[in-house]
C-alpha positions as CSV (number, residue, x, y, z in Angstrom):
1,M,6.8,-41.4,5.9
2,A,8.6,-41.1,9.9
3,V,11.6,-39.7,10.2
4,A,14.1,-40.3,13.1
5,L,15.8,-36.7,14.0
6,L,18.7,-36.0,16.5
7,L,19.1,-32.5,16.4
8,L,21.7,-30.6,18.9
9,W,22.0,-27.6,19.9
10,A,20.3,-25.2,17.0
11,L,21.1,-21.9,16.1
12,C,24.3,-22.1,18.1
13,N,26.6,-18.8,18.3
14,A,29.7,-20.8,20.0
15,I,30.6,-23.7,21.2
16,R,34.2,-24.7,22.5
17,V,35.7,-28.1,23.2
18,N,38.6,-28.2,26.1
19,G,40.2,-31.0,28.4
20,E,42.1,-33.9,28.0
21,E,42.7,-35.7,24.5
22,S,41.6,-39.3,24.2
23,N,43.1,-41.8,22.3
24,G,41.9,-41.9,18.7
25,R,42.8,-42.2,14.7
26,C,44.6,-39.0,15.5
27,D,47.1,-40.1,17.2
28,H,48.2,-43.0,14.8
29,K,50.1,-40.7,12.4
30,L,50.4,-41.9,8.5
31,K,54.1,-42.6,7.7
32,F,55.1,-41.2,3.9
33,N,59.0,-41.2,3.0
34,P,60.3,-38.2,1.4
35,R,59.9,-38.6,-2.9
36,P,63.0,-39.1,-4.6
37,H,61.7,-37.3,-7.8
38,S,60.1,-34.2,-8.4
39,V,59.1,-32.6,-11.4
40,S,57.3,-29.0,-12.3
41,I,54.1,-28.5,-13.9
42,Q,55.6,-25.5,-16.0
43,E,57.9,-28.7,-17.8
44,F,54.6,-29.9,-19.1
45,G,53.4,-27.2,-20.9
46,A,51.6,-25.7,-18.3
47,I,50.9,-21.6,-18.0
48,G,49.5,-20.2,-14.5
49,D,47.7,-17.2,-16.2
50,G,44.5,-18.2,-15.2
51,K,42.8,-18.5,-18.2
52,T,45.2,-20.8,-20.0
53,L,43.3,-24.4,-19.8
54,N,46.1,-26.4,-18.6
55,T,44.4,-30.2,-18.1
56,I,46.3,-31.9,-20.3
57,A,49.6,-30.6,-18.8
58,F,48.1,-32.0,-15.6
59,R,47.1,-35.6,-17.0
60,N,50.5,-35.8,-18.8
61,A,52.6,-34.6,-15.6
62,I,51.0,-37.3,-13.9
63,F,51.0,-40.1,-16.4
64,Y,55.6,-39.7,-16.6
65,L,55.3,-39.8,-12.6
66,K,53.5,-43.3,-12.5
67,S,56.8,-44.6,-14.1
68,F,58.1,-43.6,-10.6
69,A,55.9,-45.5,-8.5
70,D,58.5,-48.3,-8.2
71,K,61.0,-45.9,-7.8
72,G,60.0,-44.4,-4.4
73,G,57.5,-42.3,-6.2
74,A,57.6,-38.7,-7.0
75,Q,56.5,-35.4,-6.3
76,L,54.6,-32.8,-8.9
77,Y,55.5,-29.4,-8.1
78,V,52.8,-26.4,-8.6
79,P,54.4,-22.8,-8.6
80,P,52.9,-19.7,-8.3
81,G,50.3,-18.8,-10.3
82,R,47.0,-19.6,-11.3
83,W,46.5,-22.8,-13.1
84,L,43.1,-23.4,-15.0
85,T,42.2,-26.9,-15.3
86,G,39.6,-29.6,-15.7
87,S,39.2,-32.7,-14.0
88,F,42.6,-34.3,-13.7
89,N,43.4,-38.4,-12.2
90,L,45.8,-38.4,-9.5
91,T,47.9,-42.2,-9.2
92,S,49.7,-44.1,-6.3
93,H,53.0,-43.0,-4.5
94,L,52.3,-39.3,-5.9
95,T,52.6,-36.0,-3.5
96,L,50.7,-33.3,-5.0
97,F,52.7,-30.0,-4.0
98,L,51.0,-26.6,-4.0
99,E,53.4,-23.7,-3.7
100,K,52.6,-20.3,-1.6
101,D,50.4,-18.4,-3.9
102,A,50.0,-21.4,-6.5
103,I,46.3,-21.9,-7.2
104,I,44.4,-24.3,-9.3
105,L,41.3,-23.4,-10.5
106,G,38.9,-25.4,-11.6
107,S,37.5,-24.0,-15.1
108,Q,33.5,-23.2,-15.4
109,D,33.2,-25.2,-18.6
110,P,31.3,-28.0,-17.5
111,S,32.2,-30.5,-20.4
112,H,35.9,-30.2,-19.1
113,W,34.9,-31.6,-16.0
114,G,33.4,-34.9,-17.6
115,I,30.9,-37.6,-16.8
116,V,31.1,-40.8,-14.4
117,E,28.7,-43.2,-13.9
118,P,27.6,-43.1,-10.0
119,L,28.5,-44.7,-7.0
120,P,27.2,-48.2,-6.6
121,S,26.4,-47.8,-2.9
122,Y,23.9,-44.6,-4.5
123,G,22.6,-46.2,-7.1
124,R,22.0,-42.8,-8.7
125,G,23.7,-39.5,-8.5
126,I,22.5,-37.4,-4.8
127,E,21.0,-34.5,-7.1
128,L,19.7,-36.2,-10.3
129,P,18.9,-39.4,-11.7
130,G,21.7,-41.0,-13.3
131,R,25.5,-39.6,-13.8
132,R,27.4,-37.4,-12.2
133,Y,29.7,-34.9,-12.6
134,R,33.4,-36.1,-12.4
135,S,35.3,-34.4,-9.5
136,L,38.2,-31.8,-10.2
137,V,41.1,-33.9,-8.5
138,N,39.9,-37.4,-8.4
139,G,42.1,-40.7,-7.3
140,Y,40.7,-44.7,-8.5
141,M,42.0,-47.6,-5.9
142,L,45.3,-45.4,-5.0
143,R,47.8,-46.2,-2.7
144,D,50.1,-43.6,-0.9
145,V,48.8,-40.3,-2.0
146,V,49.7,-36.9,-0.8
147,I,48.0,-33.8,-1.5
148,T,50.1,-31.2,0.7
149,G,52.0,-27.3,0.3
150,D,53.1,-24.2,1.8
151,N,48.7,-23.0,2.1
152,G,48.5,-23.7,-1.7
153,T,44.7,-23.7,-2.8
154,I,42.5,-25.7,-5.0
155,D,39.4,-23.1,-6.0
156,G,36.9,-24.8,-7.5
157,Q,35.1,-21.6,-8.5
158,G,31.4,-23.2,-7.8
159,S,29.5,-20.0,-8.7
160,V,28.2,-20.9,-11.8
161,W,27.5,-24.5,-10.5
162,W,25.9,-22.9,-7.7
163,E,24.0,-21.1,-10.2
164,W,22.9,-23.9,-12.2
165,F,21.7,-26.1,-9.3
166,I,18.9,-23.3,-8.4
167,S,18.0,-23.0,-12.0
168,H,17.4,-27.0,-12.2
169,S,19.6,-25.9,-15.5
170,L,22.2,-29.3,-14.7
171,N,21.5,-32.5,-16.3
172,Y,23.8,-34.3,-14.0
173,T,24.4,-33.8,-9.8
174,R,27.2,-31.6,-9.5
175,P,31.0,-32.4,-9.1
176,H,33.1,-32.5,-5.7
177,L,36.5,-30.5,-6.1
178,V,38.9,-33.9,-4.4
179,E,37.4,-37.3,-4.8
180,F,38.9,-40.6,-3.2
181,V,37.3,-43.9,-4.4
182,S,38.5,-47.5,-3.1
183,S,42.2,-45.6,-2.1
184,E,44.0,-46.2,1.2
185,Y,46.5,-44.1,3.2
186,V,45.4,-40.5,1.7
187,L,47.3,-37.7,3.3
188,V,45.1,-34.0,2.6
189,S,47.2,-30.8,4.7
190,N,48.3,-27.6,4.3
191,I,46.4,-26.1,1.6
192,S,43.0,-24.7,0.9
193,L,40.0,-25.5,-0.4
194,L,37.3,-22.9,-1.9
195,N,34.4,-22.5,-3.7
196,A,33.6,-26.4,-4.4
197,P,30.3,-26.9,-6.5
198,A,29.4,-29.4,-4.0
199,Y,31.5,-31.1,-1.7
200,N,35.3,-30.5,-0.6
201,I,37.1,-33.4,0.2
202,H,34.8,-36.8,-0.3
203,P,36.6,-40.0,0.7
204,V,34.5,-43.1,0.1
205,Y,35.7,-46.7,0.3
206,C,38.8,-45.5,1.7
207,S,40.7,-46.6,4.4
208,N,43.5,-44.9,6.1
209,V,43.1,-40.9,5.5
210,H,44.2,-38.1,7.5
211,I,42.9,-34.4,6.7
212,H,45.3,-31.8,8.6
213,N,45.2,-28.3,8.8
214,I,43.4,-27.3,6.2
215,S,41.2,-24.6,5.6
216,V,37.8,-25.0,3.2
217,Y,35.8,-22.6,2.9
218,A,32.4,-21.5,0.6
219,P,30.4,-18.4,1.1
220,P,26.7,-18.6,3.0
221,E,24.9,-18.4,0.6
222,S,26.5,-21.2,-1.5
223,P,23.3,-24.2,-2.1
224,Y,24.4,-27.3,-0.1
225,T,28.4,-27.1,-0.2
226,V,29.9,-29.5,2.0
227,G,33.2,-29.5,3.5
228,I,34.8,-33.1,3.9
229,V,32.2,-35.8,3.5
230,P,33.6,-39.6,4.7
231,D,31.6,-42.0,3.2
232,S,31.4,-45.7,3.6
233,S,35.1,-45.1,5.1
234,D,37.2,-46.2,8.3
235,N,40.1,-44.9,9.6
236,I,39.5,-41.1,9.3
237,C,41.4,-38.9,11.4
238,I,40.5,-35.0,10.3
239,E,42.3,-32.4,12.6
240,D,43.0,-29.1,13.0
241,C,40.8,-27.7,10.1
242,N,38.9,-24.2,9.7
243,I,35.7,-25.3,7.6
244,S,33.2,-22.6,6.7
245,M,30.3,-23.6,4.8
246,G,26.8,-23.1,2.8
247,H,25.6,-26.0,4.5
248,D,27.1,-28.6,6.7
249,A,30.9,-28.5,7.4
250,I,31.6,-32.4,8.4
251,A,29.1,-34.8,7.2
252,F,29.6,-39.1,7.5
253,K,27.6,-40.9,5.5
254,S,27.5,-44.0,4.0
255,G,25.7,-44.7,1.2
256,W,21.7,-44.4,0.1
257,D,18.7,-46.8,0.9
258,E,18.7,-50.5,-0.6
259,Y,21.7,-49.0,-2.1
260,G,23.9,-48.3,0.8
261,I,22.4,-51.4,2.9
262,A,23.4,-53.8,-0.2
263,Y,27.0,-52.3,-0.6
264,G,27.1,-52.9,3.0
265,R,30.1,-50.8,4.0
266,P,30.2,-48.3,7.1
267,T,32.1,-45.4,8.0
268,T,33.7,-46.2,11.6
269,I,36.6,-46.1,13.2
270,A,36.8,-41.7,12.4
271,H,38.3,-39.1,14.7
272,V,37.6,-35.0,14.7
273,R,39.7,-32.8,16.8
274,R,40.7,-29.4,17.0
275,V,38.5,-28.2,14.4
276,D,36.8,-24.8,13.8
277,L,32.8,-25.6,12.5
278,R,30.5,-23.1,11.0
279,S,27.7,-24.1,9.0
280,S,25.2,-21.5,7.9
281,T,21.8,-23.6,6.8
282,G,23.2,-27.2,7.8
283,S,24.9,-28.6,10.4
284,S,29.1,-28.2,11.8
285,L,28.8,-32.1,12.7
286,A,26.3,-34.1,10.2
287,F,25.3,-37.9,10.3
288,G,23.5,-38.9,7.1
289,S,21.2,-38.4,5.5
290,E,23.1,-41.1,3.4
291,M,23.7,-44.0,5.9
292,S,22.2,-46.7,5.3
293,G,25.3,-49.0,5.3
294,G,26.0,-47.6,9.1
295,I,27.9,-45.6,11.0
296,S,29.9,-46.3,14.3
297,D,32.7,-45.6,16.5
298,I,33.3,-41.8,15.7
299,L,35.1,-39.7,18.8
300,V,35.0,-36.0,18.2
301,E,36.9,-33.2,20.9
302,E,38.0,-30.2,21.2
303,V,35.7,-29.0,18.6
304,H,35.0,-25.0,18.5
305,L,31.3,-25.0,16.8
306,Y,29.9,-21.7,15.4
307,N,27.1,-19.4,14.0
308,S,25.9,-22.7,12.5
309,L,22.0,-23.3,12.0
310,T,22.6,-26.7,14.0
311,G,25.6,-27.9,16.0
312,I,25.1,-31.7,15.5
313,E,22.9,-33.0,13.8
314,F,21.6,-37.2,12.9
315,R,19.6,-37.9,10.0
316,T,17.6,-41.0,8.9
317,T,14.4,-42.2,7.7
318,T,12.5,-45.4,7.7
319,D,11.9,-47.7,4.2
320,D,13.5,-48.3,1.2
321,K,13.1,-50.4,-1.9
322,F,15.5,-52.7,-0.7
323,D,13.5,-53.4,2.7
324,P,10.2,-51.5,3.5
325,D,9.8,-53.2,6.9
326,A,13.5,-51.8,7.6
327,F,13.8,-48.9,10.4
328,P,16.9,-46.8,11.5
329,V,18.9,-47.6,14.9
330,L,20.6,-44.6,16.6
331,E,21.6,-45.7,20.2
332,K,24.9,-45.6,22.0
333,I,26.0,-41.6,21.7
334,T,27.7,-39.9,24.6
335,L,27.8,-35.5,24.4
336,Q,30.4,-35.0,27.5
337,N,31.7,-31.6,28.1
338,I,29.7,-29.0,26.2
339,I,29.8,-25.4,26.7
340,G,27.3,-23.4,24.8
341,T,25.9,-19.3,24.1
342,N,23.1,-18.2,22.1
343,I,21.3,-21.7,22.0
344,T,17.8,-21.5,20.8
345,I,17.3,-25.3,21.0
346,A,19.0,-27.4,23.0
347,G,18.3,-31.0,22.0
348,N,15.7,-32.5,19.6
349,F,15.2,-35.8,19.9
350,K,12.7,-37.1,17.8
351,G,12.8,-41.3,17.5
352,I,10.7,-43.2,15.5
353,E,7.9,-45.0,17.9
354,E,8.9,-48.8,16.3
355,S,13.0,-47.7,16.6
356,P,12.9,-45.1,19.4
357,F,17.0,-43.7,20.2
358,T,18.2,-45.7,23.0
359,F,21.3,-45.2,25.2
360,I,21.9,-41.3,24.7
361,C,24.1,-40.3,27.5
362,L,25.1,-36.2,28.5
363,S,27.1,-35.3,30.7
364,N,28.5,-32.2,32.0
365,I,26.7,-29.7,29.4
366,S,26.2,-26.2,30.1
367,L,23.8,-24.5,27.6
368,S,23.0,-20.8,27.9
369,I,19.3,-20.5,25.9
370,N,18.6,-17.4,24.3
371,S,15.5,-15.4,24.4
372,T,13.9,-16.7,21.8
373,S,13.6,-20.2,22.6
374,L,10.2,-21.5,23.8
375,S,11.5,-24.9,24.6
376,P,14.9,-25.6,25.2
377,W,14.4,-29.9,25.1
378,Q,11.9,-31.4,22.8
379,C,12.0,-35.2,23.1
380,S,10.1,-38.1,21.7
381,Y,10.6,-41.5,21.6
382,V,14.0,-41.5,23.2
383,S,15.8,-42.5,26.2
384,G,18.7,-41.8,28.1
385,F,21.1,-40.6,31.2
386,S,22.0,-37.3,32.2
387,E,24.3,-35.6,35.1
388,S,25.4,-32.2,35.7
389,V,22.9,-30.7,32.5
390,F,21.9,-27.3,32.6
391,P,19.0,-26.7,31.5
392,E,17.9,-29.7,32.7
393,P,16.7,-32.1,29.7
394,C,13.6,-34.0,29.1
395,P,12.5,-36.6,31.5
396,E,13.0,-39.4,29.1
397,L,17.0,-38.7,29.3
398,M,16.7,-38.7,33.0
399,N,16.3,-42.8,33.8
400,S,19.7,-42.7,35.0
401,S,23.2,-41.3,35.9
402,T,26.1,-41.6,33.6
403,S,27.4,-44.2,35.2
404,S,25.1,-46.3,33.6
405,C,26.2,-44.8,30.4
406,G,30.3,-46.6,31.4
407,I,29.3,-49.9,30.8
408,L,27.9,-49.6,27.2
409,M,30.0,-49.9,24.5
410,L,30.0,-46.5,23.4
411,E,29.6,-46.3,19.3
412,L,29.5,-41.9,19.0
413,Q,31.2,-40.1,21.5
414,F,31.4,-36.0,21.7
415,Y,34.1,-34.6,24.5
416,N,34.9,-30.9,24.9
417,I,32.8,-28.9,22.3
418,I,32.6,-25.3,22.6
419,L,28.9,-24.0,20.8
């Protein structure tokens, strides 16, 4: 099966982005009114000793707060402590507030997470056929939801899930920490996310999602853990975050094969800025593999990518059961104002003969290649433009100057990046 791969700055040590900010989605802040009502999780019998299971307390508290939806909404306050729980659902017009030293702990008993059907744009679980485990904190068809705090923590205690995944002991696809489905006007800010079983934040079929000032961590050896995964969603802002993961730090997706094509919802209008990203076995910024619904209008700027296997990677392939003659299309990608040190591969552009990469624009890029590099650029079935790029790119990317890029309707833009 032919594979299309655009891989930039493999084994990067450090990348930093500087310069003026562009007008993007993050400049349009979501505005939430203060909640006139607030209750503590302790009022519903929760005990923060790290041992008592508090799932019923969380569910009862949120069920009670649902009655305030038409009264300005409400806040669920989580005080300092270690609050063990299984899966629970949020409700509209709700703020979940984690105080300093408050830790929501995911149970390590899989029966406390529940089982749900696969997402329609995937048709099956990502890791196994069939259904999947429910995420720890869930939102379905919600509006006006906030998860925030004074740097409180949601800890998925994912080590058992990683062991089960490696040993092939699971019957269903692993759960995520936080998942919003078909929701709008969502804010996640001022918290830490640790040790997710798989993804940390997964907005899917969502609009107007702002993720601001969070810290996300999983150890380097954690298998296929991912930080933030915008999936078939639009109007996304990710800014001022520090993300260090076992696999990808930020991964844009939009469904899988014939299911993603049939569902037909792209990920579009997204803005990433002022983030520090590290990816031990994957990419700091990944596009795909599952992106059959399309990805467009992405702006990335002021980014520091460090100690990652790859800096920026596009992953796609040909053929699926929906259309065996389908070919991926990668075009209109601009990378500008990039500095990198200790780089093994500057760029690896592997297009497909029937569908080459086109309109790739490289400008003002300076990469320090390490001594292990045999060939800094590798290209096949690609065409584009470049100006002020060191080391000099392959001939396929030297067809013209960046003035030719200015006439394009650019769909993916990366500015001011430090590797």
